[in-house]
MOPAC internal coordinates of N, CA, C and O (Angstrom, degrees):
PM7 1SCF
backbone

  N    0.0000 0     0.00 0     0.00 0    0    0    0
  C    1.4401 1     0.00 0     0.00 0    1    0    0
  C    1.5207 1   112.28 1     0.00 0    2    1    0
  O    1.2310 1   119.41 1   177.60 1    3    2    1
  N    1.3092 1   118.73 1    -2.40 1    3    2    1
  C    1.4548 1   119.81 1   179.15 1    5    3    2
  C    1.5238 1   111.64 1  -102.53 1    6    5    3
  O    1.2310 1   119.83 1  -174.44 1    7    6    5
  N    1.2721 1   117.92 1     5.56 1    7    6    5
  C    1.4641 1   121.56 1   179.93 1    9    7    6
  C    1.5298 1   109.27 1   -95.83 1   10    9    7
  O    1.2310 1   121.32 1  -104.08 1   11   10    9
  N    1.3235 1   115.08 1    75.92 1   11   10    9
  C    1.4548 1   119.66 1  -175.70 1   13   11   10
  C    1.5260 1   112.94 1   -71.68 1   14   13   11
  O    1.2310 1   120.12 1   164.58 1   15   14   13
  N    1.3139 1   117.37 1   -15.42 1   15   14   13
  C    1.4622 1   119.10 1  -179.92 1   17   15   14
  C    1.5246 1   111.86 1   -70.81 1   18   17   15
  O    1.2310 1   119.81 1   171.55 1   19   18   17
  N    1.3180 1   117.96 1    -8.45 1   19   18   17
  C    1.4571 1   120.44 1   175.83 1   21   19   18
  C    1.5304 1   109.60 1   -61.56 1   22   21   19
  O    1.2310 1   120.14 1   156.83 1   23   22   21
  N    1.3195 1   117.35 1   -23.17 1   23   22   21
  C    1.4653 1   120.59 1   178.35 1   25   23   22
  C    1.5263 1   111.03 1   -60.81 1   26   25   23
  O    1.2310 1   120.07 1   144.97 1   27   26   25
  N    1.3356 1   117.46 1   -35.03 1   27   26   25
  C    1.4649 1   120.09 1   177.39 1   29   27   26
  C    1.5254 1   110.44 1   -65.06 1   30   29   27
  O    1.2310 1   120.36 1   141.04 1   31   30   29
  N    1.3192 1   116.93 1   -38.96 1   31   30   29
  C    1.4599 1   120.96 1   178.40 1   33   31   30
  C    1.5263 1   110.09 1   -65.45 1   34   33   31
  O    1.2310 1   120.36 1   138.53 1   35   34   33
  N    1.3203 1   116.92 1   -41.47 1   35   34   33
  C    1.4659 1   120.78 1   179.89 1   37   35   34
  C    1.5252 1   110.38 1   -63.65 1   38   37   35
  O    1.2310 1   120.32 1   137.64 1   39   38   37
  N    1.3238 1   116.98 1   -42.36 1   39   38   37
  C    1.4682 1   120.19 1   178.56 1   41   39   38
  C    1.5301 1   110.06 1   -63.88 1   42   41   39
  O    1.2310 1   120.17 1   136.51 1   43   42   41
  N    1.3283 1   117.28 1   -43.49 1   43   42   41
  C    1.4724 1   120.37 1   178.69 1   45   43   42
  C    1.5251 1   110.77 1   -62.97 1   46   45   43
  O    1.2310 1   120.27 1   139.58 1   47   46   45
  N    1.3174 1   117.10 1   -40.42 1   47   46   45
  C    1.4645 1   120.65 1   177.81 1   49   47   46
  C    1.5187 1   110.97 1   -63.07 1   50   49   47
  O    1.2310 1   120.33 1   136.74 1   51   50   49
  N    1.3189 1   116.97 1   -43.26 1   51   50   49
  C    1.4601 1   120.76 1   179.08 1   53   51   50
  C    1.5306 1   111.15 1   -63.10 1   54   53   51
  O    1.2310 1   120.38 1   136.44 1   55   54   53
  N    1.3264 1   116.88 1   -43.56 1   55   54   53
  C    1.4698 1   120.32 1   177.75 1   57   55   54
  C    1.5297 1   110.22 1   -62.10 1   58   57   55
  O    1.2310 1   120.71 1   137.10 1   59   58   57
  N    1.3301 1   116.25 1   -42.90 1   59   58   57
  C    1.4594 1   120.38 1   178.25 1   61   59   58
  C    1.5169 1   112.35 1   -61.48 1   62   61   59
  O    1.2310 1   120.52 1   139.70 1   63   62   61
  N    1.3192 1   116.61 1   -40.30 1   63   62   61
  C    1.4628 1   119.55 1   177.84 1   65   63   62
  C    1.5221 1   111.44 1   -66.75 1   66   65   63
  O    1.2310 1   120.64 1   139.84 1   67   66   65
  N    1.3226 1   116.39 1   -40.16 1   67   66   65
  C    1.4636 1   119.20 1  -178.39 1   69   67   66
  C    1.5196 1   112.82 1   -69.47 1   70   69   67
  O    1.2310 1   119.98 1   148.86 1   71   70   69
  N    1.3259 1   117.65 1   -31.14 1   71   70   69
  C    1.4653 1   120.60 1  -175.18 1   73   71   70
  C    1.5246 1   114.27 1   -92.38 1   74   73   71
  O    1.2310 1   119.88 1   178.46 1   75   74   73
  N    1.3200 1   117.83 1    -1.54 1   75   74   73
  C    1.4617 1   120.72 1  -179.65 1   77   75   74
  C    1.5208 1   110.44 1  -120.60 1   78   77   75
  O    1.2310 1   121.46 1    -2.95 1   79   78   77
  N    1.3047 1   114.82 1   177.05 1   79   78   77
  C    1.4696 1   119.10 1   179.10 1   81   79   78
  C    1.5285 1   112.30 1   -70.76 1   82   81   79
  O    1.2310 1   119.88 1   173.10 1   83   82   81
  N    1.3188 1   117.83 1    -6.90 1   83   82   81
  C    1.4645 1   121.10 1   178.77 1   85   83   82
  C    1.5243 1   112.15 1   -77.35 1   86   85   83
  O    1.2310 1   120.04 1  -177.92 1   87   86   85
  N    1.3437 1   117.53 1     2.08 1   87   86   85
  C    1.4604 1   120.26 1  -178.67 1   89   87   86
  C    1.5172 1   112.46 1   -62.10 1   90   89   87
  O    1.2310 1   120.44 1   162.28 1   91   90   89
  N    1.3267 1   116.77 1   -17.72 1   91   90   89
  C    1.4649 1   120.76 1   176.80 1   93   91   90
  C    1.5173 1   112.62 1   -62.52 1   94   93   91
  O    1.2310 1   120.47 1   155.89 1   95   94   93
  N    1.3065 1   116.71 1   -24.11 1   95   94   93
  C    1.4777 1   120.08 1   178.26 1   97   95   94
  C    1.5245 1   111.34 1   -66.19 1   98   97   95
  O    1.2310 1   120.10 1   156.71 1   99   98   97
  N    1.3179 1   117.42 1   -23.29 1   99   98   97
  C    1.4562 1   120.50 1   179.19 1  101   99   98
  C    1.5295 1   112.33 1   -77.17 1  102  101   99
  O    1.2310 1   119.94 1   171.55 1  103  102  101
  N    1.3349 1   117.72 1    -8.45 1  103  102  101
  C    1.4583 1   121.45 1   178.16 1  105  103  102
  C    1.5269 1   111.13 1   -80.37 1  106  105  103
  O    1.2310 1   120.30 1   167.12 1  107  106  105
  N    1.3070 1   117.04 1   -12.88 1  107  106  105
  C    1.4641 1   121.76 1   179.72 1  109  107  106
  C    1.5286 1   109.51 1   -88.24 1  110  109  107
  O    1.2310 1   119.98 1   -21.84 1  111  110  109
  N    1.3194 1   117.64 1   158.16 1  111  110  109
  C    1.4669 1   119.48 1  -179.47 1  113  111  110
  C    1.5318 1   114.04 1   -77.32 1  114  113  111
  O    1.2310 1   119.78 1   164.99 1  115  114  113
  N    1.3055 1   118.02 1   -15.01 1  115  114  113
  C    1.4578 1   121.63 1  -175.64 1  117  115  114
  C    1.5207 1   115.09 1   -54.90 1  118  117  115
  O    1.2310 1   119.17 1   129.14 1  119  118  117
  N    1.3413 1   119.18 1   -50.86 1  119  118  117
  C    1.4657 1   119.21 1  -179.58 1  121  119  118
  C    1.5263 1   113.48 1   -61.04 1  122  121  119
  O    1.2310 1   120.43 1   146.74 1  123  122  121
  N    1.3161 1   116.78 1   -33.26 1  123  122  121
  C    1.4580 1   120.15 1  -178.10 1  125  123  122
  C    1.5287 1   111.32 1   -76.64 1  126  125  123
  O    1.2310 1   120.62 1   143.25 1  127  126  125
  N    1.3183 1   116.42 1   -36.75 1  127  126  125
  C    1.4667 1   120.46 1   175.44 1  129  127  126
  C    1.5321 1   109.10 1   -64.25 1  130  129  127
  O    1.2310 1   120.46 1   136.48 1  131  130  129
  N    1.3175 1   116.73 1   -43.52 1  131  130  129
  C    1.4652 1   120.72 1   178.68 1  133  131  130
  C    1.5247 1   111.06 1   -63.99 1  134  133  131
  O    1.2310 1   119.89 1   140.66 1  135  134  133
  N    1.3263 1   117.81 1   -39.34 1  135  134  133
  C    1.4733 1   121.01 1   179.57 1  137  135  134
  C    1.5225 1   111.00 1   -65.36 1  138  137  135
  O    1.2310 1   120.36 1   139.44 1  139  138  137
  N    1.3195 1   116.92 1   -40.56 1  139  138  137
  C    1.4679 1   120.23 1   178.08 1  141  139  138
  C    1.5276 1   109.97 1   -66.08 1  142  141  139
  O    1.2310 1   119.96 1   135.91 1  143  142  141
  N    1.3252 1   117.69 1   -44.09 1  143  142  141
  C    1.4678 1   121.06 1   179.22 1  145  143  142
  C    1.5327 1   110.87 1   -61.84 1  146  145  143
  O    1.2310 1   120.27 1   135.33 1  147  146  145
  N    1.3220 1   117.09 1   -44.67 1  147  146  145
  C    1.4640 1   120.57 1   179.15 1  149  147  146
  C    1.5217 1   110.95 1   -64.20 1  150  149  147
  O    1.2310 1   120.18 1   140.64 1  151  150  149
  N    1.3156 1   117.26 1   -39.36 1  151  150  149
  C    1.4647 1   120.66 1   178.81 1  153  151  150
  C    1.5237 1   111.18 1   -64.26 1  154  153  151
  O    1.2310 1   120.43 1   138.57 1  155  154  153
  N    1.3206 1   116.78 1   -41.43 1  155  154  153
  C    1.4629 1   119.90 1   178.63 1  157  155  154
  C    1.5238 1   111.53 1   -65.71 1  158  157  155
  O    1.2310 1   120.08 1   145.74 1  159  158  157
  N    1.3171 1   117.45 1   -34.26 1  159  158  157
  C    1.4563 1   120.92 1   179.11 1  161  159  158
  C    1.5318 1   110.92 1   -69.73 1  162  161  159
  O    1.2310 1   120.31 1   140.93 1  163  162  161
  N    1.3217 1   117.01 1   -39.07 1  163  162  161
  C    1.4591 1   121.77 1  -175.56 1  165  163  162
  C    1.5280 1   112.32 1   -85.08 1  166  165  163
  O    1.2310 1   119.66 1   160.26 1  167  166  165
  N    1.3048 1   118.26 1   -19.74 1  167  166  165
  C    1.4577 1   122.15 1  -174.54 1  169  167  166
  C    1.5294 1   114.37 1   -54.15 1  170  169  167
  O    1.2310 1   118.31 1   133.79 1  171  170  169
  N    1.3368 1   120.83 1   -46.21 1  171  170  169
  C    1.4763 1   118.86 1   178.45 1  173  171  170
  C    1.5258 1   112.65 1   -60.45 1  174  173  171
  O    1.2310 1   120.25 1   143.03 1  175  174  173
  N    1.3184 1   117.13 1   -36.97 1  175  174  173
  C    1.4550 1   120.28 1   178.91 1  177  175  174
  C    1.5268 1   110.83 1   -66.90 1  178  177  175
  O    1.2310 1   120.15 1   139.20 1  179  178  177
  N    1.3056 1   117.33 1   -40.80 1  179  178  177
  C    1.4660 1   120.56 1   178.08 1  181  179  178
  C    1.5246 1   111.26 1   -65.28 1  182  181  179
  O    1.2310 1   120.26 1   141.47 1  183  182  181
  N    1.3345 1   117.11 1   -38.53 1  183  182  181
  C    1.4619 1   119.65 1   176.04 1  185  183  182
  C    1.5226 1   110.58 1   -62.68 1  186  185  183
  O    1.2310 1   120.11 1   139.10 1  187  186  185
  N    1.3237 1   117.40 1   -40.90 1  187  186  185
  C    1.4627 1   121.05 1   179.26 1  189  187  186
  C    1.5284 1   109.85 1   -64.06 1  190  189  187
  O    1.2310 1   120.34 1   135.03 1  191  190  189
  N    1.3305 1   116.96 1   -44.97 1  191  190  189
  C    1.4664 1   120.57 1   178.17 1  193  191  190
  C    1.5270 1   110.33 1   -58.51 1  194  193  191
  O    1.2310 1   120.73 1   134.99 1  195  194  193
  N    1.3083 1   116.20 1   -45.01 1  195  194  193
  C    1.4612 1   121.06 1  -179.00 1  197  195  194
  C    1.5251 1   110.69 1   -62.96 1  198  197  195
  O    1.2310 1   120.36 1   135.32 1  199  198  197
  N    1.3413 1   116.91 1   -44.68 1  199  198  197
  C    1.4620 1   121.33 1  -177.79 1  201  199  198
  C    1.5265 1   112.55 1   -66.19 1  202  201  199
  O    1.2310 1   120.15 1   155.06 1  203  202  201
  N    1.3218 1   117.31 1   -24.94 1  203  202  201
  C    1.4621 1   121.08 1  -176.97 1  205  203  202
  C    1.5330 1   112.92 1  -106.95 1  206  205  203
  O    1.2310 1   120.11 1  -162.82 1  207  206  205
  N    1.3111 1   117.39 1    17.18 1  207  206  205
  C    1.4574 1   121.15 1   173.70 1  209  207  206
  C    1.5184 1   114.57 1    78.27 1  210  209  207
  O    1.2310 1   119.85 1  -149.90 1  211  210  209
  N    1.3127 1   117.89 1    30.10 1  211  210  209
  C    1.4621 1   123.77 1   176.93 1  213  211  210
  C    1.5331 1   112.69 1    54.29 1  214  213  211
  O    1.2310 1   119.36 1  -119.76 1  215  214  213
  N    1.3330 1   118.82 1    60.24 1  215  214  213
  C    1.4661 1   120.69 1  -179.53 1  217  215  214
  C    1.5229 1   113.41 1   -62.98 1  218  217  215
  O    1.2310 1   120.20 1   155.37 1  219  218  217
  N    1.3252 1   117.23 1   -24.63 1  219  218  217
  C    1.4600 1   118.78 1   177.97 1  221  219  218
  C    1.5282 1   110.80 1   -62.52 1  222  221  219
  O    1.2310 1   120.16 1   141.49 1  223  222  221
  N    1.3192 1   117.31 1   -38.51 1  223  222  221
  C    1.4620 1   119.90 1  -179.61 1  225  223  222
  C    1.5217 1   111.20 1   -66.51 1  226  225  223
  O    1.2310 1   120.35 1   143.16 1  227  226  225
  N    1.3327 1   116.93 1   -36.84 1  227  226  225
  C    1.4638 1   120.08 1   176.36 1  229  227  226
  C    1.5247 1   110.49 1   -65.18 1  230  229  227
  O    1.2310 1   120.83 1   137.26 1  231  230  229
  N    1.3346 1   116.02 1   -42.74 1  231  230  229
  C    1.4617 1   120.39 1   178.99 1  233  231  230
  C    1.5211 1   110.67 1   -63.83 1  234  233  231
  O    1.2310 1   120.28 1   135.71 1  235  234  233
  N    1.3217 1   117.08 1   -44.29 1  235  234  233
  C    1.4596 1   120.74 1  -179.40 1  237  235  234
  C    1.5256 1   111.07 1   -63.55 1  238  237  235
  O    1.2310 1   120.24 1   141.21 1  239  238  237
  N    1.3244 1   117.16 1   -38.79 1  239  238  237
  C    1.4659 1   119.99 1   178.29 1  241  239  238
  C    1.5215 1   110.55 1   -64.60 1  242  241  239
  O    1.2310 1   120.01 1   140.97 1  243  242  241
  N    1.3278 1   117.59 1   -39.03 1  243  242  241
  C    1.4662 1   120.83 1   178.95 1  245  243  242
  C    1.5139 1   111.03 1   -66.38 1  246  245  243
  O    1.2310 1   120.14 1   142.34 1  247  246  245
  N    1.3275 1   117.34 1   -37.66 1  247  246  245
  C    1.4585 1   120.88 1   179.27 1  249  247  246
  C    1.5233 1   110.28 1   -67.15 1  250  249  247
  O    1.2310 1   120.29 1   137.31 1  251  250  249
  N    1.3146 1   117.04 1   -42.69 1  251  250  249
  C    1.4664 1   120.98 1  -179.58 1  253  251  250
  C    1.5238 1   110.50 1   -63.49 1  254  253  251
  O    1.2310 1   120.32 1   139.63 1  255  254  253
  N    1.3197 1   117.00 1   -40.37 1  255  254  253
  C    1.4658 1   120.21 1  -178.46 1  257  255  254
  C    1.5231 1   112.60 1   -67.02 1  258  257  255
  O    1.2310 1   119.83 1   147.41 1  259  258  257
  N    1.3300 1   117.93 1   -32.59 1  259  258  257
  C    1.4632 1   120.29 1  -175.23 1  261  259  258
  C    1.5202 1   113.16 1  -105.71 1  262  261  259
  O    1.2310 1   119.47 1  -169.87 1  263  262  261
  N    1.3028 1   118.61 1    10.13 1  263  262  261
  C    1.4588 1   120.82 1  -174.22 1  265  263  262
  C    1.5252 1   113.21 1   -71.17 1  266  265  263
  O    1.2310 1   119.58 1   135.07 1  267  266  265
  N    1.2941 1   118.40 1   -44.93 1  267  266  265
  C    1.4615 1   121.43 1  -174.46 1  269  267  266
  C    1.5264 1   111.63 1  -110.28 1  270  269  267
  O    1.2310 1   120.89 1  -132.82 1  271  270  269
  N    1.2950 1   115.90 1    47.18 1  271  270  269
  C    1.4568 1   121.09 1   179.34 1  273  271  270
  C    1.5217 1   108.63 1   -81.56 1  274  273  271
  O    1.2310 1   120.41 1   -46.50 1  275  274  273
  N    1.3116 1   116.82 1   133.50 1  275  274  273
  C    1.4610 1   121.75 1   179.11 1  277  275  274
  C    1.5202 1   108.10 1   -96.45 1  278  277  275
  O    1.2310 1   121.12 1   -57.08 1  279  278  277
  N    1.3318 1   115.47 1   122.92 1  279  278  277
  C    1.4574 1   121.51 1   178.44 1  281  279  278
  C    1.5112 1   109.99 1  -108.90 1  282  281  279
  O    1.2310 1   120.90 1   -29.74 1  283  282  281
  N    1.3024 1   115.88 1   150.26 1  283  282  281
  C    1.4518 1   120.72 1   172.92 1  285  283  282
  C    1.5297 1   107.70 1   -71.93 1  286  285  283
  O    1.2310 1   119.39 1   -30.70 1  287  286  285
  N    1.3461 1   118.77 1   149.30 1  287  286  285
  C    1.4736 1   121.29 1  -176.51 1  289  287  286
  C    1.5216 1   113.06 1   -57.42 1  290  289  287
  O    1.2310 1   119.37 1   147.45 1  291  290  289
  N    1.3282 1   118.80 1   -32.55 1  291  290  289
  C    1.4686 1   119.74 1  -176.49 1  293  291  290
  C    1.5254 1   112.25 1   -78.55 1  294  293  291
  O    1.2310 1   118.89 1   171.80 1  295  294  293
  N    1.3218 1   119.73 1    -8.20 1  295  294  293
  C    1.4619 1   121.56 1   179.01 1  297  295  294
  C    1.5289 1   112.31 1   -92.07 1  298  297  295
  O    1.2310 1   119.67 1   174.25 1  299  298  297
  N    1.3050 1   118.23 1    -5.75 1  299  298  297
  C    1.4743 1   120.99 1  -176.83 1  301  299  298
  C    1.5134 1   112.40 1   -80.26 1  302  301  299
  O    1.2310 1   119.12 1   164.08 1  303  302  301
  N    1.3030 1   119.29 1   -15.92 1  303  302  301
  C    1.4655 1   121.24 1  -176.92 1  305  303  302
  C    1.4784 1   113.59 1   -83.43 1  306  305  303
  O    1.2310 1   120.10 1   180.00 1  307  306  305

């Protein structure tokens, strides 16, 4: 439940379905039932994030800032 980047995959999947002949799969109730079930599962976590000031966004920003830091070879030990 802490892998919020899965939302990017879901958006890409939806775009792929809409732009190909597989869009017929969206006419069935299955994808919508699954989306509602997934939303209900994630909803308590989103409420917690909201109530605590979105700490995931702060963590993600810190990771992005320190991801490509260049260290001198003698500092790695």
